[in-house]
N, C-alpha and C positions, 0 to 999 in steps of 0.2 A: 612427431607427436602422436601419441596413440589416442584413439578416440574413447571417450568415456560415456557411460550411461549414467545419468543423474540417479543416485540412490534416493529412496523415498525419504522425503523430509518430514518433520513433524506436521507441517502445513498439509502435505499429501496424506498422511495418516489420519489427521483430524477430519479432512474432507471425506476420505474413505469410510471412516466410522459414522459420519453423518449421512452417508449415502448420497452425497452431492457430486454431480457429474463435473469433471474438469478435464483438461488435457494439459500437459506441460510443453514447454518450448525452452530448449537450451540456447544459450548465446555464449560467444567468446567474451570473457571479462577482459576490459582494457583498463588497466590500473591509472592510466593517465586520462581516461575518459569514462567516468562513472556515471555520466549523465543519462537520463531517461530516454532522451532522444536517440542516443547510441543504442540503447536496449531495443527501442521500437524499430529502429532499422534493421538491426540484427535478427529480430524475430519476424520481421516483414509484417508488422501491424501498423495501423494507423496510429500516430502519436496521441490523438484525442481518445483512443481506447485503451492506451497503456497508462496505468495509474501508479504513481509513486505514494509511498506511505510516509507521512510525516507526524512526528510526535511532538506535542506541545505541552505547556504548562499554564493553566489558567490561574488568576489571582485567587479565586474562590473555589473553582471546580476542581482544581488538581490536574493530573495528566489527562490528556485526550489525544485521540488519533484522527487524522485527516487523510483521505485519499483523494488525490487530485491528478488530472492528466499531466504527463511528464514535461510538456511544453509550457505549462501554465505556472503562475507564481500565486502563492497563497496571500489572500487579503486577511490580514490579522483582525481587523475590524469586523469583517463578516464572520469569521471563525468565532470570535468572542460573542457576537450576536447569537450565532447558532448554538453556542454552548451555555448561553445565559449568563455570561460573565462580563465584566467591564473591561478586562485586559488579558490577553493571552500572548506567549512568547514561544519561540521555538526552544525545544530542549537542547541544551548544550550537547555536542557530539559525544563528550567524555561520559554523559549519563545515559546515552542510549543503550548500550549493552546491558549495564546493571539494572535498568528500568524494564527493558523490553525482552531481553534475551537475544536480541538481533544486533547485527553490525550494520553500519551504513553501507548502502547498495544491496542489502539483503534482509530489510525490515518489511515484514508482511502484517497486514492487519489481522491475520488468523494465527492464533497460537501464542500470543504474547504472554509473559510471565503472569500478568494479571489481566482482568477484563477492565478495559478503559472505554469510556464513552467514544464512539466512533462516528465520524460523519464522512459521507462520501459526496463528491461534487455532483450535483444534480444531473449534470450532462451524461453521466454514466446510464441513465435510463434510456438514452438514444440508441444504445447498442445491444446487440443480442449477446455479445460477449465482451468482457474486458479482461485485461491481463493485470495481475498484481504478482509481487514477489513471492516466490515459493519458499522463502525464508532463508535462502542462501544466494550468493552472487552466482550468476551464471545460469539461472533457471527462473522461469515465470510460470505461473498458474494462470490458465485461461478458463474463465468460467462466466456464467450468466451473472449480471449484477444483482438481480433480485435474490438469487441464492446467496451470494456473498452478504448482502445487506441483511437477509434474515439471519444467517448464520452468526454473524458478529453483532447482531442487534444494532445496526447503524441506521442514522437518520440521513436522508438526502437534504442537502442544503447548497445554497450558492457560496462558494468558498473561495473563489479565484478572482484576481484583479481583472477589471474590465479593460 
């Protein structure tokens, strides 16, 4: 197997253009284990600081994006409350690519096809750096959570199950 260097993704180009500091971390993709815990282990990061990007649809508000630690489960009631909606549900997998431009395991809060309301689990502020997808499977972007929040115009909220 030859070693490869991740080419610049759209996520990286957008961050470069915005002057936001980040670093990338590559990992081996295991098609049998697309879990975020696998990713955190591969890149040597605390699972609490590695965030997965989930896309939902609100009854009234439409599409929205949530970033939560990879080991956590989303609390749909908390998400609905944060979004000011009565009910939200996960976006069906078949709608992910046409809606966001990203595939499962490579969905990033940065650079989606359209700008959607974005919410980041409030525990992100406990870290100097968090990791999110670089927009492809096999690469993560590690950056300051405040920089991410400002760039995607996200709100911090309690989003995970207790």
